[in-house]
C-alpha positions in Angstrom: 10.1 5.5 -20.8 8.8 2.0 -21.7 5.2 1.2 -20.6 4.9 0.3 -17.0 8.5 1.4 -16.1 9.3 3.7 -13.3 12.5 5.8 -12.8 14.2 5.3 -9.4 16.5 7.7 -7.7 18.7 8.0 -4.6 18.8 11.3 -2.7 21.6 12.1 -0.3 20.9 14.8 2.3 23.3 16.0 4.9 22.1 16.3 8.5 22.8 19.3 10.5 25.0 18.9 13.6 24.4 20.2 17.0 27.1 22.9 17.4 28.9 24.0 20.6 26.8 26.2 22.8 27.9 29.4 24.3 29.3 32.7 23.1 26.0 34.4 24.1 24.5 33.6 20.7 20.8 33.9 21.0 20.0 34.3 17.3 19.1 30.6 16.7 20.8 30.8 13.3 24.1 29.2 14.4 23.1 26.6 17.0 20.4 24.5 15.6 18.9 21.1 16.4 19.7 18.1 14.2 17.2 17.5 11.4 15.3 14.3 11.8 14.6 12.1 8.8 10.9 12.0 9.6 10.7 15.8 9.0 11.4 15.4 5.3 9.5 12.2 4.4 6.1 12.1 2.8 4.6 15.2 1.3 7.1 17.6 3.0 9.5 17.4 0.1 8.7 17.0 -3.6 10.8 16.5 -6.6 9.8 17.1 -10.3 11.8 16.2 -13.3 12.4 18.7 -16.1 12.8 17.4 -19.6 16.0 18.2 -21.5 14.4 17.1 -24.8 10.8 18.1 -24.8 9.7 21.7 -24.3 6.4 23.2 -23.3 5.7 26.4 -25.2 3.9 29.0 -23.2 3.8 32.7 -24.0 7.2 34.0 -25.2 9.3 31.5 -23.3 10.0 27.8 -23.7 10.7 25.6 -20.8 11.2 21.9 -20.5 8.2 19.8 -19.6 7.8 19.3 -15.9 6.8 15.9 -14.5 4.5 14.9 -11.7 5.8 15.4 -8.1 7.6 12.5 -6.4 8.3 12.2 -2.7 11.1 10.9 -0.5 10.9 7.4 0.8 12.9 5.5 3.4 15.9 3.6 2.0 18.2 1.0 3.4 21.5 2.8 3.1 23.6 -0.1 4.3 24.7 -0.9 0.7 26.0 2.6 0.1 29.6 2.4 1.3 30.4 6.0 0.4 27.7 7.4 2.7 29.2 9.4 5.6 27.8 9.2 9.1 26.4 12.7 8.7 24.4 11.8 5.5 21.0 10.3 5.1 19.9 8.4 1.9 16.4 8.4 0.6 14.6 6.7 -2.3 12.5 8.6 -4.8 10.4 7.0 -7.5 9.2 8.9 -10.6 6.2 7.7 -12.6 6.5 7.0 -16.3 6.1 10.2 -18.3 6.7 10.2 -22.0 6.6 14.0 -22.0 9.8 14.0 -20.0 12.1 11.7 -21.9 15.6 12.3 -20.7 15.6 14.8 -17.8 18.1 17.6 -17.7 17.0 19.3 -14.4 14.7 18.8 -11.5 12.7 21.1 -9.2 12.8 20.5 -5.4 10.0 22.0 -3.3 10.4 22.1 0.5 7.0 22.4 2.1 8.3 21.7 5.6 9.3 24.2 8.3 13.1 23.7 8.3 15.9 23.8 5.7 17.9 20.8 4.6 21.1 20.3 2.6 20.9 18.4 -0.6 24.2 16.8 -1.6 23.5 14.7 -4.7 20.6 13.1 -6.5 21.2 10.1 -8.7 18.7 8.6 -11.2 19.4 4.9 -11.7 19.4 3.2 -15.0 17.9 5.9 -17.2 17.3 4.2 -20.6 19.9 5.4 -23.0 21.8 7.4 -20.4 22.7 5.0 -17.5 23.0 6.9 -14.2 22.1 10.6 -14.2 23.7 12.7 -11.4 22.4 16.0 -10.1 25.2 17.5 -8.0 23.3 19.9 -5.8 25.4 20.8 -2.7 22.9 23.4 -1.6 20.6 24.3 1.3 16.9 24.2 0.4 14.8 26.4 2.7 11.0 26.2 2.9 9.4 27.4 -0.4 7.9 30.4 1.4 11.4 31.9 1.5 11.7 32.2 -2.3 9.7 33.6 -5.1 11.1 31.1 -7.5 11.5 27.3 -7.8 14.7 25.6 -6.7 16.1 24.1 -9.8 19.1 21.7 -10.1 20.7 20.5 -13.3 22.4 17.3 -14.2 26.2 17.3 -14.1 26.5 17.7 -17.9 28.4 20.8 -19.0 27.0 23.1 -21.7 28.3 26.3 -23.2 25.4 28.8 -23.4 24.9 28.2 -27.2 24.9 24.4 -26.7 22.3 24.4 -23.9 19.2 22.2 -24.8 16.4 24.5 -25.7 14.1 23.2 -22.9 16.7 24.2 -20.3 17.7 27.6 -21.5 15.1 29.6 -19.6 15.8 27.7 -16.4 19.5 28.4 -16.9 19.0 32.1 -17.4 16.5 32.4 -14.6 18.8 30.8 -12.1 21.5 33.3 -12.8 19.0 36.2 -12.3 18.0 34.7 -9.0 21.6 34.6 -7.8 22.2 38.2 -8.9 19.3 39.6 -6.8 17.9 43.1 -7.1 20.7 44.9 -5.3 18.3 46.2 -2.6 17.5 45.5 1.0 19.2 43.7 3.8 20.1 40.1 2.9 18.7 37.3 5.1 20.2 34.0 6.2 18.3 32.0 3.5 19.2 34.3 0.7 21.4 33.1 -2.2 22.2 36.5 -3.6 25.8 37.4 -4.8 26.4 41.1 -5.0 29.1 43.7 -4.4 30.0 46.3 -1.8 32.9 48.5 -0.7 34.8 47.7 2.5 32.8 50.3 4.4 32.0 48.0 7.4 35.3 47.9 9.2 34.7 50.9 11.4 32.3 51.5 14.2 31.8 55.3 14.4 28.6 54.9 16.4 30.6 53.4 19.3 33.5 55.9 19.2 35.1 58.4 16.8 38.4 56.5 17.4 36.8 53.5 15.7 36.0 55.3 12.5 37.8 53.8 9.5 38.3 54.8 5.9 36.0 53.2 3.3 38.2 51.1 1.0 37.1 50.8 -2.6 35.4 53.3 -4.9 38.1 56.0 -4.8 41.4 56.7 -6.4 43.2 57.2 -3.1 41.9 54.0 -1.5 41.1 51.5 -4.3 40.2 47.9 -3.2 38.6 44.7 -4.5 34.9 44.4 -3.8 33.5 42.3 -1.0 30.1 40.5 -0.7 27.2 42.8 -0.1 25.1 42.3 3.1 22.8 45.3 2.8 22.9 46.2 6.5 21.7 49.7 7.3 24.2 52.6 7.6 25.5 53.8 10.9 23.8 56.8 12.5 27.1 58.7 12.6 28.2 58.2 9.0 25.7 57.3 6.3 28.5 56.0 4.1 29.5 53.5 6.7 27.6 50.2 7.1 26.5 49.2 10.6 28.1 46.2 12.2 26.7 43.2 13.9 27.6 42.9 17.6 30.4 40.4 18.3 28.1 37.7 19.6 26.4 37.5 16.3 29.6 37.4 14.2 28.9 33.9 12.9 25.6 35.1 11.5 27.1 37.7 9.2 25.5 37.3 5.8 27.1 35.4 3.0 25.1 33.5 0.3 23.7 30.5 2.1 25.7 27.9 0.2 28.9 29.8 0.9 28.6 29.2 4.7 31.0 26.8 6.4 29.5 23.4 6.4 28.8 21.7 9.7 31.7 19.3 10.0 32.7 19.7 13.6 36.3 20.9 13.0 35.3 23.6 10.5 32.8 25.1 12.8 35.2 24.6 15.6 37.7 26.9 13.9 35.0 29.5 13.3 34.0 29.2 17.0 37.6 29.4 18.0 38.0 32.7 16.2 34.9 34.1 17.8 35.9 32.7 21.2 39.2 34.5 20.9 37.6 37.8 19.8 34.7 37.8 22.2 36.0 36.0 25.3 39.8 35.7 25.5 41.0 38.9 24.0 38.9 41.3 26.2 39.7 39.3 29.3 43.5 39.3 28.6 43.4 43.0 27.8 41.6 43.8 31.0 44.0 41.7 33.0 47.2 43.1 31.4 46.0 46.7 31.7 46.0 46.2 35.5 49.0 43.9 35.7 51.4 44.6 32.9 53.4 41.5 32.0 56.8 41.1 30.3 58.9 38.1 29.2 62.2 38.4 31.0 64.1 35.8 29.0 63.7 33.5 26.0 63.2 30.8 28.6 60.1 32.6 29.7 58.8 32.4 26.2 59.6 28.7 25.9 57.5 28.0 29.0 54.4 28.9 26.9 55.0 25.6 25.0 56.6 23.4 27.8 54.8 24.1 31.0 52.3 26.7 30.0 51.4 30.1 31.4 49.4 30.0 34.7 46.4 32.2 34.6 45.0 33.8 37.7 41.7 32.3 38.8 39.8 35.6 38.4 41.0 35.9 34.8 40.1 32.3 34.1 36.6 32.8 35.6 36.1 35.8 33.3 37.1 33.8 30.2 34.9 30.9 31.1 31.8 33.2 31.1 32.1 33.7 27.3 34.0 30.7 26.0 32.6 27.2 25.8 34.5 24.5 27.7 35.2 22.7 24.4 37.1 25.7 23.1 39.1 26.1 26.3 40.3 22.6 26.3 40.8 21.7 22.7 41.8 24.9 21.0 43.2 27.0 23.8 44.1 24.1 26.1 43.0 25.9 29.2 41.9 23.3 31.8 41.3 23.1 35.5 45.0 23.6 36.1 44.7 27.2 35.0 47.4 26.9 32.3 47.3 28.1 28.8 49.7 26.1 26.8 50.6 26.1 23.1 52.1 23.4 20.9 55.8 23.7 20.1 56.3 25.6 16.8 58.3 23.7 14.2 61.0 26.4 14.1 62.2 25.6 17.6 61.3 21.9 17.7 64.9 20.7 17.0 66.9 23.7 18.2 65.6 26.5 20.4 68.3 29.0 19.4 69.1 28.3 15.7 66.4 30.9 14.7 68.9 33.6 15.8 71.5 32.7 13.2 72.0 35.0 10.2 71.7 32.0 7.9 68.2 31.2 9.2 67.2 34.8 9.1 68.0 34.9 5.4 66.7 31.4 4.6 63.2 32.3 5.7 63.1 35.0 2.9 63.1 32.1 0.4 61.6 29.3 2.5 59.6 30.9 5.2 56.0 32.0 5.6 56.6 35.1 3.3 59.0 34.1 0.5 57.4 36.6 -1.9 59.2 39.8 -1.3 62.9 39.3 -1.8 64.2 40.6 -5.1 67.5 41.0 -7.0 69.3 44.3 -6.4 69.8 46.0 -9.8 71.3 49.3 -8.7 73.5 50.5 -5.9 72.7 52.1 -3.6 69.1 50.9 -3.5 66.7 53.5 -4.9 63.2 54.4 -3.9 60.1 54.7 -6.1 58.4 57.2 -3.8 57.6 60.5 -5.3 60.5 62.9 -4.4 58.1 65.8 -4.7 56.2 64.4 -1.7 58.8 62.4 0.2 62.1 64.0 -0.7 65.2 61.9 -1.2 64.6 58.3 0.0 67.6 56.8 -1.6 69.3 54.2 0.6 72.2 55.3 2.8 74.0 51.9 2.6 77.5 52.4 1.2 80.1 50.2 -0.4 82.0 50.4 2.9 79.2 48.8 4.8 79.1 45.6 2.7 82.4 45.3 0.8 84.1 43.0 3.4 81.4 40.3 3.1 81.3 39.9 -0.7 83.8 37.0 -0.8 86.4 39.2 -2.6 84.0 40.7 -5.2 83.6 44.4 -5.7 80.1 45.8 -5.3 79.8 46.4 -9.1 81.0 42.8 -9.7 78.4 41.4 -7.3 75.7 43.4 -9.0 76.8 42.3 -12.5 77.1 38.6 -11.4 73.5 38.8 -10.0 74.7 38.0 -6.5 73.1 40.9 -4.5 69.5 40.7 -3.3 67.3 42.9 -1.1 64.3 42.5 1.2 63.0 46.0 0.6 60.0 47.1 2.7 61.0 50.7 2.8 58.6 52.2 0.3 55.6 50.2 1.6 55.8 51.6 5.1 57.5 55.0 4.9 54.4 56.9 3.7 52.6 55.8 6.9 55.4 55.5 9.3 55.0 59.0 10.9 51.4 58.2 11.7 52.1 54.6 12.7 54.6 55.8 15.3 52.0 58.0 17.0 50.4 54.8 18.2 52.1 52.5 20.7 54.2 51.2 17.8 57.7 52.5 17.5 59.4 51.1 14.4 61.2 51.7 11.2 61.0 51.2 7.4 63.6 48.6 6.6 65.9 47.5 3.8 68.0 44.4 4.1 70.9 43.6 1.7 72.0 40.0 1.1 74.7 38.2 -0.8 74.2 34.9 -2.6 77.1 32.6 -1.5 78.6 29.9 -3.5 76.8 27.2 -1.5 73.4 28.7 -2.5 72.6 30.3 0.9 72.2 34.0 1.5 74.3 36.1 3.8 72.9 39.3 5.3 75.2 42.2 4.6 73.5 45.2 6.0 70.2 46.4 7.5 69.0 50.0 7.0 66.4 51.4 9.5 64.7 54.6 8.4 62.4 57.1 9.9 60.7 60.1 8.4 62.7 63.3 8.7 61.7 65.3 11.8 61.4 68.5 9.7 58.9 67.0 7.4 58.4 64.5 4.5 60.0 66.7 1.9 63.3 66.4 3.8 63.4 62.6 3.0 64.4 60.0 5.6 66.8 59.7 8.5 68.5 56.3 8.3 71.1 54.3 10.1 72.8 51.2 8.8 73.7 48.2 10.9 76.1 45.4 9.9 76.6 41.9 11.3 78.3 41.5 14.7 78.9 38.5 16.8 80.1 39.8 20.1 79.2 42.3 22.9 76.3 44.8 22.8 76.9 45.2 19.0 75.7 41.6 18.6 72.5 42.3 20.5 72.0 45.5 18.4 72.4 43.4 15.2 69.8 40.9 16.6 67.4 43.8 17.2 68.0 45.2 13.7 67.0 41.8 12.4 63.9 41.9 14.7 62.8 45.3 13.2 63.1 43.7 9.7 61.0 40.8 11.0 58.4 43.2 12.3 58.2 44.9 8.9 58.0 41.5 7.1 55.4 40.2 9.5 53.1 43.2 8.9 53.6 43.0 5.1 53.0 39.3 5.2 49.7 39.5 7.0 48.3 42.6 5.3 49.6 42.2 1.8 51.0 38.7 0.9 48.2 37.0 2.9 45.1 39.1 3.3 45.2 41.4 0.2 46.9 39.2 -2.4 44.9 36.0 -1.6 41.7 36.6 0.5 40.7 40.0 -0.8 41.6 39.7 -4.5 39.8 36.3 -4.9 36.5 37.4 -3.4 35.3 39.3 -6.5 36.0 36.1 -8.6 33.8 34.1 -6.2 31.0 36.7 -6.6 31.1 37.2 -10.4 31.4 33.4 -11.1 28.2 32.8 -9.3 26.5 35.8 -10.9 27.5 35.2 -14.5 28.4 31.6 -15.1 25.7 28.9 -14.8 26.5 25.9 -12.7 26.4 23.9 -16.0 29.1 26.1 -17.6 32.4 24.3 -17.8 34.4 27.2 -16.4 32.1 27.4 -13.4 32.8 23.7 -12.8 36.6 24.3 -13.2 36.8 27.2 -10.7 34.0 26.6 -8.2 36.0 24.1 -6.0 38.6 26.9 -5.5 36.1 29.2 -3.9 34.8 27.0 -1.1 34.4 28.9 2.2 36.3 32.0 1.0 33.4 34.5 1.4 32.6 33.0 4.8 36.1 33.3 6.2 36.5 36.8 4.7 33.2 37.9 6.3 34.3 36.5 9.6 37.6 38.4 9.2 35.7 41.6 8.7 33.8 41.0 12.0 36.7 39.9 14.2 40.1 40.3 12.6 40.6 43.2 10.3 38.0 45.5 11.8 38.6 48.6 13.9 40.0 47.5 17.2 40.1 43.9 15.9 42.7 41.3 16.5 44.9 42.4 13.6 45.0 46.0 14.8 45.9 44.9 18.3 48.7 42.5 17.3 50.3 43.9 14.0 52.4 47.0 14.0 50.5 49.3 11.6 47.6 49.3 14.1 44.6 51.4 12.9 46.3 52.2 9.7 46.7 48.6 8.6 43.8 48.2 6.2 44.0 51.7 4.8 47.7 51.1 4.0 46.8 47.8 2.2 44.5 49.8 -0.1 47.4 52.1 -1.0 49.5 49.1 -1.8 46.7 47.6 -3.9 47.3 50.4 -6.3 50.3 48.4 -7.5 48.4 45.1 -7.9 48.5 43.8 -11.5 46.5 40.6 -12.3 48.9 39.1 -14.9 51.8 39.6 -12.4 50.2 37.2 -10.0 51.3 34.3 -12.1 54.3 32.7 -10.4 56.6 32.9 -13.5 55.8 36.6 -14.0 56.3 37.3 -10.3 59.7 35.7 -10.2 60.8 37.6 -13.4 59.5 40.9 -12.0 61.4 40.5 -8.8 64.5 39.6 -10.8 65.1 36.3 -9.0 64.7 34.5 -12.3 65.5 35.2 -16.0 63.9 33.9 -19.1 65.5 30.8 -20.5 63.7 28.7 -23.1 66.1 25.8 -22.5 65.1 25.6 -18.8 62.1 23.9 -17.3 59.1 26.3 -17.1 60.9 28.7 -19.5 63.0 30.4 -16.9 66.0 29.9 -14.8 66.2 30.8 -11.1 69.1 32.9 -10.0 68.8 31.5 -6.5 68.8 27.9 -7.6 68.0 26.7 -4.0 64.8 28.8 -3.6 62.4 26.2 -2.1 59.2 28.3 -2.6 60.0 29.0 -6.2 61.3 25.5 -7.1 58.3 23.7 -5.6 55.9 26.4 -6.8 57.0 26.3 -10.4 56.2 22.5 -10.5 52.8 23.1 -8.9 52.1 26.1 -11.3 53.0 24.0 -14.3 50.8 21.1 -13.2 47.8 23.5 -12.7 48.4 25.1 -16.1 48.6 21.8 -17.9 45.4 20.6 -16.3 43.6 23.9 -17.1 44.8 23.8 -20.7 43.7 20.3 -21.2 40.3 21.0 -19.7 39.7 24.2 -21.6 40.8 22.6 -24.9 38.0 20.1 -24.5 35.3 22.7 -24.5 36.9 25.5 -26.6 38.3 24.1 -29.8 39.0 27.6 -31.3 39.2 31.2 -30.1 36.0 32.2 -31.7 34.1 29.8 -29.4 35.5 31.9 -26.5 34.5 35.1 -28.1 31.0 33.9 -28.7 30.5 32.5 -25.2 28.0 35.1 -23.8 28.3 34.0 -20.2 32.1 33.9 -20.3 32.3 37.4 -21.8 29.8 38.8 -19.2 31.8 37.1 -16.5 35.1 38.7 -17.5 33.6 42.1 -18.2 31.9 42.3 -14.8 35.0 41.0 -13.0 37.1 43.8 -14.6 34.5 46.6 -14.4 32.9 45.8 -11.1 34.7 43.2 -9.0 38.0 44.9 -9.4 36.3 48.0 -10.7 38.9 50.5 -9.3 41.3 49.0 -11.8 38.9 48.7 -14.7 40.9 51.1 -17.0 44.2 49.3 -16.6 45.6 48.2 -20.0 47.1 45.0 -18.6 43.8 43.1 -18.2 43.5 40.2 -20.5 40.8 40.8 -23.2 39.4 37.2 -22.9 39.5 36.7 -26.6 41.7 33.7 -26.9 42.1 30.3 -25.3 45.6 31.3 -24.2 44.1 34.2 -22.2 41.4 31.9 -20.7 43.9 29.3 -19.7 46.4 31.8 -18.2 43.6 33.6 -16.3 42.0 30.5 -14.9 45.4 29.1 -13.9 46.2 32.3 -12.1 42.9 32.2 -10.1 43.5 28.6 -9.1 47.1 29.4 -8.2 46.1 32.3 -6.0 43.3 30.4 -4.2 45.3 27.2 -3.6 49.1 27.2 -3.7 49.8 30.8 -3.1 47.4 30.9 -0.1 48.8 27.7 1.3 52.4 29.0 1.0 51.6 32.1 3.1 49.0 30.7 5.5 49.9 27.2 6.8 53.4 28.2 7.9 52.2 30.9 10.2 52.3 29.0 13.5 55.2 26.8 12.5 57.4 29.9 11.9 55.8 32.7 13.8 54.3 30.7 16.7 57.6 31.5 18.5 57.3 35.3 18.6 61.0 36.2 18.9 61.5 34.6 15.5 58.8 36.8 13.8 57.7 39.6 16.1 54.6 41.5 14.9 55.3 44.8 16.5 58.0 46.8 18.2 57.5 49.2 21.2 60.6 51.3 21.3 63.3 52.5 18.9 66.8 51.1 18.7 68.6 52.1 22.0 71.4 54.5 21.6 74.6 54.7 23.6 74.3 56.5 26.9 70.6 55.6 27.6 69.2 53.1 30.2 67.8 51.0 27.3 71.3 50.7 25.8 72.8 49.7 29.2 70.0 47.1 29.5 71.1 45.6 26.2 74.6 45.4 27.5 73.8 43.8 30.9 70.6 41.8 30.2 70.4 41.4 26.4 67.5 39.0 26.3 65.3 41.2 28.5 66.2 44.2 26.4 65.4 42.4 23.2 62.0 41.2 24.6 61.0 44.6 25.9 61.5 46.0 22.5 59.5 43.6 20.4 56.0 42.2 20.9 54.7 42.4 24.4 53.3 39.4 26.4 49.7 40.4 25.8 50.1 40.7 22.1 52.1 37.5 22.0 49.4 35.5 23.7 46.7 36.9 21.4 48.8 36.7 18.2 49.9 33.1 18.6 46.4 32.0 19.7 45.1 33.5 16.4 47.7 32.0 14.1 47.4 28.6 15.8 43.8 28.6 14.7 44.5 29.9 11.2 47.3 27.4 10.6 45.1 24.3 11.1 43.8 22.0 8.4 40.3 20.8 9.0 39.2 17.2 8.9 37.1 17.8 5.8 39.8 19.6 3.8 39.8 19.0 0.1 43.3 19.4 -1.4 44.5 20.4 -4.8 43.9 17.5 -7.3 41.1 16.1 -5.1 37.4 16.4 -5.2 34.7 15.7 -2.6 32.2 15.0 -5.4 33.4 12.3 -7.8 30.5 13.0 -10.1 31.3 16.7 -10.5 31.0 16.5 -14.3 29.6 14.0 -16.8 32.4 14.4 -19.3 34.8 11.4 -19.3 37.6 13.3 -20.9 37.5 16.0 -18.2 37.4 13.3 -15.4 40.4 11.5 -16.9 42.4 14.8 -17.2 41.6 15.6 -13.6 42.8 12.1 -12.6 46.1 12.7 -14.4 46.4 16.1 -12.6 46.1 14.4 -9.2 48.7 11.8 -10.1 51.1 14.5 -11.3 50.7 16.3 -8.0 51.5 13.1 -6.1 54.8 12.8 -8.1 55.6 16.4 -7.3 55.0 15.7 -3.6 57.5 12.8 -3.8 60.1 15.1 -5.4 59.6 17.8 -2.8 60.3 15.2 0.0 63.4 14.0 -2.0 64.8 17.5 -2.3 64.4 18.0 1.4 66.9 15.1 2.0 69.5 16.5 -0.4 72.4 17.9 1.8 73.5 20.2 -1.1 70.2 22.1 -0.8 70.9 24.0 2.4 67.9 26.2 2.2 65.5 23.3 2.2 66.0 22.6 5.9 68.3 25.3 7.4 69.9 25.6 10.8 66.5 25.1 12.5 66.2 21.6 10.8 62.7 22.4 9.6 62.2 21.1 6.0 60.2 23.2 3.5 56.9 21.4 2.9 54.4 24.3 2.6 53.8 23.3 -1.1 53.5 19.6 -0.5 50.1 18.9 -2.0 48.3 17.0 0.8 48.2 16.8 4.6 46.6 15.3 7.6 44.4 17.5 9.8 45.9 19.9 12.3 49.1 22.1 12.2 51.4 20.3 9.8 53.1 23.0 7.7 52.1 21.2 4.5 49.1 20.7 2.3 47.5 22.8 -0.5 43.7 23.1 0.0 41.7 23.9 -3.1 40.6 27.2 -1.8 41.1 30.1 0.6 39.1 28.4 3.3 40.8 29.7 6.5 
């Protein structure tokens, strides 16, 4: 710097909020006092610049010169319009130091007694550089918690070989810090990313009934890896990790910077889940055990949204002991009037009975909350891929006579040839576990549903096959019965029940596979490996990191309250205690390259390759809202990723020589998804094309795919008769009291077959929480840190990406007004907006957040 000059900077710290009290949390790690500015002024916090151009040679390593400490000073922040109410701005002044020159990193030392969150540090008017930004977004604990310096880099991107020499050792050391040593129990302040099996779902110390299979590490039950916590094993089973008690669920370890931030709504959602698990579910279970409840009619169900369900005073008093009043009023809407009331789900806002139509039943397979399973039928009768040596003959019993009359004059072979037959086939997924599932309170079937593509683009249900394992044993195959549409009498009610059994299957598959496994679980290894192997200054880290926000935290919370033994999922979804084990068996069929949207559509036969069509393929169901909107979003993501990667990787050999990138991919394949490491389909990460396709796939899964299967949960399934999650008795047969009930009181017979009142209340309470957007949501094409990179070309490309998404959003809304596209809105008059890029907060059935954050 010139003689007598100083270097000034602005430091933005985020205050901690006072969070809702209650939930019997006495750990002190969740509810904390707000940090006062005075606590971090003066000598409590020091900052030292690290040179990017001058190195100090010492021993075998070379590090950039380190400047003298500077300290935080008060700053009038009134002229910083972007400062949020939760942020505090400070001034820092660095003395002239010719040994520094241009800084490339800085060291922050916290000598105080409490942690603080550093958002961004900006050096103002650095000669020859202008403003220099250090994007930190990290909690800094007192220095006694670490055995290393907290180092932050400028927002410039460097491939490993291009890193300035004075910064290389800092870059490498920071990655070592994040990998940890693989030992010991991780603590709140730790920043370590490491792997573990899913061996923490069971609680065998509490009861042998709560023991669960370890997922991952075996050929029978492969699974993606989760974040390691290092908790000690259970006393009963040394291979099983012990669990935190429910009250401490929000304290489950994830690397500190992966925790939910303290914006009220985000924490409110976390507390809502814990309130549900700790306070409301046990109280409701206890009450309904003594006073079993049933919905007698669809009108009874509608009262949950119109007038509410009155809770007995004793039950309300029990709930109030464990649930803060804020939760009762704002999330569960339980007030002094003793009523629990839910918002009206979108699927019944305009018409309370249209959900019962065959057209809507079929439409939701292409425009509902799980539009990922329907496929084109390529052989008749439908075949099974289950091993006949184990499961006997599982070929469908649907015949031509069952469906011929509804093919609009076509023969079955003509409909097949003309690509007009489709199937929702959940038979093979559930049949291997069905015998065990039906030993629980669940009584259900493995289902197949055949559909015909009509000339107007809608789908007509042709037949539903309900199958059970043969009573003599699996080798004897299945026992099946086929149901066809009926509009009158008891046959009409039986047809409605057949559709309900299909919805039960589809609800379970949606929650376990389409939602949890294929988004939440498969993305977590990418989060871990990216932090372990890619430096924060690596361009691919900067590309992917926004798409990992909050994922480890919501997954950890899910392991504590949702997918664990006796958790909310086991209570409300039909596979019960076999749910997660079954998802591991289905993970055997997961193939990374098939997670791209074009590959998925081609695999399911709902599209064919067509070089003359947009996106290189042609949809066979032209009015397929998820696919139509999704292909536009997919293409926009891929264009953005290709443009970004081309800026840093001019040739394939640059990718091959990128040491961090190669270590990242190798560890992802061999460890993160290690149970599939020997599969030949993994990209080799040798070309730019492979890099672009892989990064696009990760972003697609974390953003658009998750949005499509998550934020429609309450809008579609908040009304449980439309998407029941379990069934409690088999299809009534003629001559039984249950059959007579269907004839004389069809609504009560229907409701006594599907999800019970207790599970309904718990289930819709859960999905109402999970379907909400938070007030601090960052959507695809947006960023909460404008200075996320220093490269102008990358910033301009990202801006173009955001504008392209806005245009796509306009086209989505335009398609929803086209009367010729009947699947866009359907009989329920609920337009398909789940892939509309942005949203307001709350339950909106639209918006694509950057990451799997809820």
